[in-house]
VOPA-690960 format. One line per field, with one value per residue (C-alpha): x, y, z. Coordinates in pm, 1 decimal, decimal comma, always signed. Layout:
VOPA-690960
X (X	...)
Y (Y	...)
Z (Z	...)
end
This chain:
VOPA-690960
X (+1828,5	+1977,0	+2086,1	+2133,7	+2522,1	+2513,6	+2791,7	+2928,9	+2878,9	+3109,1	+3381,7	+3386,2	+3467,4	+3731,0	+3903,3	+3874,7	+4036,3	+4315,3	+4371,6	+4387,5	+4656,8	+4435,9	+4446,1	+4167,5	+4234,7	+4294,5	+3930,3	+3826,5	+3966,4	+3812,5	+3444,2	+3529,1	+3471,6	+3695,9	+3900,8	+3670,4	+3388,5	+3568,8	+3656,9	+3269,9	+3185,1	+3393,1	+3292,8	+2997,6	+2892,8	+2738,2	+2400,8	+2267,8	+2427,3	+2343,1	+2355,4	+2584,8	+2844,3	+2876,2	+2904,1	+3175,1	+3355,6	+3329,1	+3463,0	+3731,1	+3863,4	+3801,9	+4132,4	+4233,6	+3889,6	+3762,2	+3349,4	+3182,6	+3006,8	+3338,2	+3444,1	+3097,4	+3148,6	+3506,6	+3372,5	+3068,4	+3361,3	+3522,2	+3188,4	+3104,5	+3428,3	+3379,1	+3052,7	+2781,2	+2631,6	+2254,2	+2271,0	+2423,2	+2115,2	+1871,9	+2045,1	+2209,1	+1939,9	+2202,8	+2366,8	+2025,2	+1960,6	+2311,7	+2297,1	+1919,5	+1867,0	+2170,9	+2449,3	+2441,3	+2555,9	+2588,2	+2308,2	+2400,8	+2257,0	+2114,7	+1909,9	+1782,7	+1713,3	+1499,7	+1295,8	+1222,4	+1111,3	+932,0	+722,5	+704,2	+548,4	+294,5	+199,0	+321,1	+353,7	+599,8	+284,9	+111,7	+389,7	+493,5	+129,9	+154,4	+499,6	+395,1	+53,6	+230,4	-23,1	+173,5	+192,7	-60,6	-316,0	-202,6	+141,8	+38,1	-184,8	+70,9	+248,5	+504,2	+659,4	+930,6	+952,9	+1240,9	+1377,2	+1423,8	+1228,5	+1152,0	+830,2	+742,1	+466,7	+379,0	+727,2	+903,2	+1096,4	+895,5	+1052,6	+1171,7	+954,3	+973,5	+747,3	+788,1	+753,7	+931,8	+914,1	+812,7	+1095,8	+1395,4	+1211,1	+1217,2	+1570,3	+1680,1	+1499,6	+1621,1	+1958,9	+2011,7	+2136,4	+2338,7	+2380,2	+2093,9	+1999,0	+1960,2	+1629,6	+1473,6	+1590,4	+1474,2	+1131,8	+1095,1	+1136,4	+907,5	+609,3	+634,9	+644,8	+329,7	+156,1	+232,7	+174,7	-151,0	-265,2	-615,2	-485,9	-443,3	-378,9	-148,6	-143,1	+164,9	+288,8	+239,1	+454,8	+711,6	+707,7	+758,9	+1004,8	+1204,6	+1150,3	+1301,5	+1588,3	+1633,1	+1651,6	+1882,2	+2132,6	+2114,8	+2246,7	+2478,6	+2294,1	+2343,5	+2328,0	+2594,4	+2437,7	+2323,1	+2705,6	+2781,7	+2532,4	+2663,3	+3020,5	+2958,6	+2821,3	+3067,3	+3363,6	+3164,4	+3125,6	+3475,7	+3566,1	+3352,8	+3524,8	+3885,0	+3731,8	+3637,3	+3934,4	+4233,5	+4490,9	+4580,9	+4596,1	+4308,1	+4069,5	+4092,7	+4052,4	+3714,7	+3611,5	+3633,7	+3461,5	+3185,6	+3185,5	+3181,0	+2916,2	+2666,4	+2734,7	+2626,3	+2331,4	+2253,4	+2303,8	+2008,6	+1771,0	+1893,5	+1591,5	+1589,8	+1983,9	+1973,1	+1668,6	+1855,2	+2204,9	+1980,9	+1830,3	+2170,2	+2277,2	+1986,9	+2034,3	+2372,5	+2229,4	+2016,8	+2235,8	+2581,2	+2704,0	+2365,3	+2370,0	+2721,1	+2643,7	+2336,5	+2563,3	+2836,9	+2595,8	+2724,5	+2511,5	+2735,3	+2675,7	+2364,4	+2529,8	+2309,2	+1979,5	+1692,6	+1595,7	+1238,2	+1413,4	+1566,5	+1279,8	+1122,8	+1425,5	+1336,7	+1012,1	+1055,6	+1298,2	+1075,5	+788,9	+1020,8	+1120,8	+734,3	+680,4	+918,9	+815,9	+450,4	+552,1	+394,7	+610,1	+621,3	+723,7	+986,0	+1234,0	+1399,9	+1192,6	+873,1	+990,5	+1275,6)
Y (-1086,8	-1271,1	-1083,0	-1178,0	-1210,0	-990,5	-961,9	-642,0	-743,2	-1038,6	-818,9	-572,9	-813,6	-977,2	-648,7	-499,4	-797,8	-790,5	-424,5	-503,6	-733,4	-1038,1	-1358,6	-1583,6	-1848,5	-1595,4	-1462,8	-1805,2	-1878,5	-1578,1	-1723,7	-2048,2	-2163,6	-2347,1	-2155,6	-2303,2	-2125,1	-1782,6	-1859,4	-1955,9	-1640,8	-1387,8	-1566,3	-1510,9	-1896,3	-1831,5	-1685,5	-1558,1	-1479,0	-1389,8	-1049,7	-1143,2	-1312,1	-1010,2	-810,7	-1015,0	-1014,6	-599,5	-577,9	-810,0	-677,0	-331,7	-269,0	+104,1	+192,9	+205,7	+213,0	+23,1	+303,7	+413,4	+57,4	+63,3	+386,1	+295,3	-46,6	+174,1	+397,4	+79,1	-11,5	+331,4	+369,2	+32,9	+55,2	+305,6	+469,0	+480,2	+70,1	+39,2	+216,0	+7,3	-330,9	-360,6	-401,6	-529,9	-197,6	-25,5	-216,3	-150,2	+217,3	+271,0	+22,6	-166,4	+88,0	+324,0	+697,4	+971,3	+1205,4	+1610,1	+1787,5	+2058,4	+1802,7	+1666,8	+2037,1	+2102,6	+1815,8	+1855,6	+2235,7	+2163,0	+1880,7	+2160,2	+2411,4	+2189,0	+2015,1	+1657,6	+1367,7	+1086,5	+810,0	+1007,6	+995,1	+632,6	+552,6	+724,1	+565,3	+239,5	+299,0	+242,2	+390,5	+437,5	+65,6	-134,4	-317,5	-622,5	-551,6	-362,0	-640,9	-932,2	-1063,8	-1273,4	-946,7	-882,3	-499,0	-240,0	-451,1	-281,4	-523,1	-493,2	-454,3	-685,1	-642,1	-846,8	-1017,8	-685,0	-485,8	-140,3	+11,4	-67,2	-31,1	-79,2	-177,1	+6,5	-67,7	+188,2	+158,9	+478,1	+397,1	+433,8	+814,0	+906,0	+804,7	+992,0	+1288,8	+1324,6	+1245,1	+916,9	+776,4	+920,0	+665,8	+526,7	+406,1	+652,5	+517,0	+619,9	+994,1	+1020,4	+851,4	+1070,7	+1400,2	+1273,8	+1203,2	+1505,0	+1697,5	+1515,0	+1563,9	+1970,6	+2036,3	+1807,2	+1761,4	+1651,4	+1384,4	+1031,4	+964,3	+1185,8	+1288,3	+1157,7	+1524,6	+1604,8	+1303,9	+1416,1	+1735,8	+1606,1	+1378,4	+1658,4	+1865,7	+1588,6	+1538,6	+1905,9	+1916,8	+1641,4	+1768,2	+2117,2	+1952,9	+1734,4	+1431,3	+1173,9	+834,3	+715,5	+701,6	+1062,7	+1155,4	+1010,4	+1170,3	+1495,6	+1410,3	+1304,2	+1616,3	+1844,5	+1643,7	+1737,6	+2073,3	+2092,4	+1908,9	+2179,2	+2440,0	+2301,9	+2259,8	+2642,3	+2796,8	+2526,4	+2718,3	+2407,2	+2485,4	+2207,0	+2292,2	+2662,7	+2562,7	+2395,1	+2702,4	+2943,3	+2718,3	+2682,2	+3051,4	+3124,7	+2864,5	+3027,9	+3388,8	+3243,8	+3083,7	+3395,1	+3618,5	+3408,3	+3390,7	+3586,8	+3501,4	+3109,7	+3111,0	+3274,0	+3067,0	+2735,8	+2847,9	+2894,3	+2549,1	+2391,4	+2580,2	+2482,3	+2100,5	+2070,0	+2226,7	+1909,9	+1690,5	+1739,2	+1361,8	+1308,5	+1561,0	+1552,3	+1171,4	+1285,3	+1525,5	+1288,1	+1035,9	+910,0	+1180,1	+1234,9	+857,8	+980,4	+1177,7	+1169,9	+1156,3	+1448,1	+1742,6	+1547,8	+1248,7	+1465,8	+1663,1	+1322,2	+1200,8	+1580,6	+1497,5	+1134,2	+1277,6	+1537,6	+1277,6	+1091,7	+1394,2	+1410,4	+1059,2	+1089,7	+1455,1	+1303,6	+964,4	+897,9	+965,9	+655,7	+510,4	+814,0	+706,2	+359,7	+391,3	+441,4	+682,0	+848,2)
Z (+5837,0	+5529,4	+5206,8	+4843,7	+4730,1	+4467,5	+4208,8	+4333,9	+4694,4	+4609,3	+4436,7	+4674,1	+4965,3	+4735,6	+4697,9	+5012,8	+5151,9	+4893,4	+4955,2	+5328,8	+5286,5	+5440,7	+5315,9	+5232,5	+5473,5	+5757,0	+5648,9	+5642,3	+5971,3	+6152,0	+5992,4	+6099,2	+5745,4	+5487,7	+5235,1	+4973,1	+5129,3	+5077,0	+4737,2	+4653,9	+4829,5	+4626,3	+4279,5	+4367,1	+4419,0	+4742,7	+4693,5	+5022,4	+5363,2	+5677,0	+5830,2	+6162,0	+5884,6	+5667,6	+5925,9	+6091,3	+5742,9	+5715,9	+6069,1	+6001,0	+5610,9	+5734,5	+5925,4	+5912,0	+6075,7	+6459,9	+6431,2	+6214,4	+6100,9	+5942,0	+5803,3	+5633,2	+5476,8	+5356,0	+5204,5	+5040,8	+4872,2	+4734,7	+4580,0	+4446,3	+4321,9	+4054,3	+3989,3	+3892,3	+4211,6	+4046,5	+3996,9	+4343,0	+4468,1	+4252,2	+4295,1	+4641,2	+4903,4	+5173,6	+5146,2	+5150,4	+5495,5	+5608,6	+5577,0	+5698,5	+5935,3	+6093,7	+6084,1	+6400,4	+6344,6	+6563,2	+6588,0	+6636,5	+6890,7	+6691,7	+6509,7	+6835,3	+6946,7	+6649,2	+6642,0	+7041,2	+6926,6	+6642,9	+6845,0	+7154,5	+6936,3	+6758,1	+7077,7	+6917,7	+7174,6	+7116,9	+7150,6	+6862,9	+6638,4	+6704,5	+6617,2	+6276,4	+6199,3	+6244,9	+6117,3	+5793,3	+5582,6	+5256,1	+5241,9	+5044,4	+5254,7	+5145,8	+5262,2	+5581,7	+5726,8	+5595,8	+5933,1	+5709,2	+5596,9	+5849,5	+6001,5	+5975,6	+5646,1	+5307,4	+5026,7	+4680,2	+4563,0	+4262,1	+4056,9	+3745,7	+3771,6	+3802,1	+4059,5	+4083,4	+4393,8	+4750,4	+5052,6	+5428,9	+5686,3	+5985,8	+6367,2	+6602,8	+6981,6	+7132,8	+7401,8	+7145,8	+6976,6	+7409,0	+7464,6	+7142,6	+7193,7	+7564,6	+7448,9	+7636,4	+7336,8	+7074,9	+6796,8	+6642,7	+6284,7	+6012,4	+5939,1	+6309,7	+6291,2	+5910,3	+6012,1	+6309,3	+6116,8	+5823,0	+6009,5	+6249,8	+5931,5	+5850,3	+6167,0	+6165,3	+5814,8	+5743,8	+6103,4	+5985,3	+5701,7	+5762,9	+5369,3	+5166,4	+4797,8	+4586,7	+4574,9	+4980,0	+5020,7	+4820,6	+4960,5	+5260,9	+5173,1	+5017,8	+5349,6	+5551,4	+5373,4	+5377,4	+5767,2	+5797,1	+5544,6	+5715,2	+6051,9	+5825,0	+5903,7	+5617,2	+5528,7	+5319,7	+5018,7	+5041,9	+5114,4	+4792,9	+4619,0	+4760,2	+4687,8	+4331,6	+4248,4	+4427,2	+4261,6	+3916,3	+3972,3	+4057,5	+3732,1	+3549,7	+3701,0	+3583,5	+3261,6	+3225,6	+3424,4	+3282,8	+3065,7	+2903,6	+2476,4	+2399,1	+2684,6	+2605,4	+2246,9	+2316,9	+2572,0	+2288,9	+2038,9	+2305,0	+2388,6	+1986,8	+1907,6	+2180,9	+2046,8	+1683,3	+1855,5	+2041,3	+1728,6	+1561,4	+1869,2	+2180,4	+2426,9	+2313,0	+2364,8	+2680,4	+2803,2	+2690,1	+2876,3	+3199,0	+3175,6	+3104,4	+3421,3	+3651,7	+3499,7	+3626,2	+3969,0	+3982,0	+3897,0	+3727,3	+3724,0	+3531,5	+3261,6	+3172,0	+3108,3	+2875,1	+2676,9	+2640,3	+2455,6	+2097,3	+1896,2	+1626,4	+1553,5	+1401,6	+1110,7	+849,3	+1034,1	+874,5	+1071,5	+1100,4	+1261,8	+1544,2	+1610,2	+1658,5	+1912,2	+2064,4	+2132,9	+2234,9	+2490,3	+2635,4	+2669,1	+2865,8	+3127,9	+3136,0	+3210,6	+3495,1	+3583,1	+3641,1	+3809,4	+4150,7	+4422,4	+4562,7	+4214,2	+4175,1	+4409,3	+4489,5	+4809,3	+4932,7	+5212,8	+5070,3)
end
């Protein structure tokens, strides 16, 4: 597998190496490369890198972790610290492949037990499950029957010169599923567990359907995520999302519980403003506050970014233009709400 060396990847390698006090010449020696190669790599002048070499780099420069899964998570922390997580999810296919396909992580026994229980209850057989997984019914026929597309590798779906989403062509050996469910294997890729659960839900909830609607695909995607999260089986990306939301909520709690004079003044102004709005239109104010609370529960980080947009810079804009702006925002929300499930997320199987 070969990856594009993005500017973010190049910078994360450089910063991780420096933070670990590893000289570039030592990394070069480890890779049997020249110091000039490392310099070019960290400047983004090397355009692609083989998976084996990148894995070797990560193993060498992340010194304070034992397993590769821990090393990758530490490297990802460095990445998320410096760059917008949403941009990373959209543009770093190398990370998506490491997180979902390459890295092996321990699977909780409770999760394996629940999968076995669900399969027994629905009389689902491993052979039939692997057949449905490998049918790749969610892919376009042009991709499904294209032998040049490698299996089990996230790729960009490009339409009219633009990246529309990420997709993956699956090929899972039934023996891999058997070994996991028999607990002969305790650490596997996140992808393997995800597709087992996803297509098990497909077979149990839509037993007579070879093709599902976008709404049905979205439904089983959400249920898959909930089941995996319940057993605390996370991808690194999901861990980061949960951590980000938790930290954002902590910041909100600190904001509204702080005794600092400036914050207290702000809170008092906010309460006063809400009170005034309530006297003018109590039902509307209550509904708006409930909507804000729900929005924060959905994605606190995104909503806070939205609230921090420089609206005061529109000083002097007429009421009619403000109404038009609100209408355009509502239209955008409707657009993303109605977007097909295969385009709504970054991946076809998430």
